[in-house]
C-alpha positions as CSV (number, residue, x, y, z in Angstrom):
1,X,95.4,60.7,113.1
2,X,92.9,59.4,115.6
3,X,93.3,59.3,119.4
4,X,91.6,57.4,122.1
5,X,89.2,58.8,124.7
6,X,91.8,58.1,127.4
7,X,94.3,60.4,125.6
8,X,91.9,63.4,125.3
9,X,93.3,65.2,128.3
10,X,96.9,64.7,127.1
11,X,96.0,65.9,123.6
12,X,94.5,69.1,125.0
13,X,97.5,69.6,127.2
14,X,99.9,69.1,124.3
15,X,98.1,71.6,122.0
16,X,98.0,74.2,124.7
17,X,101.7,73.7,125.3
18,X,102.4,74.0,121.6
19,X,100.6,77.4,121.4
20,X,102.4,78.6,124.6
21,X,105.9,77.5,123.6
22,X,106.1,77.3,119.8
23,X,105.7,80.7,118.2
24,X,104.9,79.2,114.7
25,X,102.3,76.6,115.8
26,X,100.5,75.6,113.8
27,X,103.0,76.0,111.1
28,X,100.6,75.9,108.3
29,X,99.1,79.2,109.5
30,X,102.3,81.2,109.9
31,X,103.4,83.5,107.1
32,X,107.1,83.4,106.3
33,X,108.8,86.6,107.0
34,X,110.9,88.3,104.2
35,X,113.9,88.7,106.5
36,X,114.6,85.0,106.5
37,X,113.7,84.5,110.2
38,X,111.0,82.4,111.7
39,X,107.4,82.9,110.5
40,X,105.4,85.8,111.9
41,X,101.8,85.6,113.3
42,X,99.3,85.7,110.5
43,X,95.5,86.1,110.4
44,X,95.2,82.4,109.9
45,X,97.3,81.8,113.1
46,X,95.0,84.0,115.1
47,X,92.0,82.1,113.6
48,X,93.4,78.8,114.6
49,X,94.1,79.9,118.1
50,X,90.5,81.4,118.4
51,X,89.1,78.2,117.0
52,X,91.1,76.1,119.5
53,X,89.8,78.2,122.4
54,X,86.2,77.6,121.2
55,X,86.6,73.8,120.8
56,X,84.5,71.8,123.3
57,X,86.0,69.0,125.2
58,X,84.3,66.4,123.0
59,X,86.8,64.2,121.3
60,X,85.0,64.7,118.0
61,X,85.4,68.5,118.0
62,X,89.1,68.2,119.1
63,X,89.6,65.7,116.2
64,X,88.0,68.1,113.7
65,X,90.3,71.0,114.9
66,X,93.4,68.7,114.5
67,X,92.4,67.6,111.1
68,X,91.7,71.2,110.0
69,X,94.6,73.1,111.4
70,X,97.6,70.7,111.9
71,X,99.7,69.6,109.1
72,X,101.0,66.0,108.7
73,X,104.2,66.7,110.6
74,X,102.5,68.2,113.5
75,X,100.0,65.3,113.6
76,X,102.9,62.8,113.7
77,X,104.5,64.7,116.5
78,X,101.3,64.6,118.4
79,X,100.9,60.9,117.8
80,X,104.5,60.3,118.9
81,X,103.9,62.2,122.1
82,X,100.7,60.3,122.8
83,X,102.6,57.0,122.4
84,X,105.4,58.2,124.6
85,X,102.9,59.3,127.2
86,X,101.2,55.9,127.1
87,X,104.6,54.2,127.6
88,X,105.2,56.3,130.8
89,X,101.7,55.7,132.1
90,X,102.3,51.9,131.8
91,X,105.6,52.2,133.6
92,X,103.9,53.9,136.6
93,X,101.3,51.3,137.1
């Protein structure tokens, strides 16, 4: 999944919102609990969050973080959100 330079701000916002609102983001890092509930925070989840906080605002480093930490489903969700955001930006012109 690649994104344009113009979408960089939106990508940063989207990932920040996912960390704030989705407890098991990124899903590849969350350990499944034995109780059958949602995943619990694992060491990998904390590493993903710390790595995100250290990412510079360069598109290349953001892309590397996405490729490393997000699974295919989350990358598709991000791409869909980018396309939807582009649609709304065009409507407001």
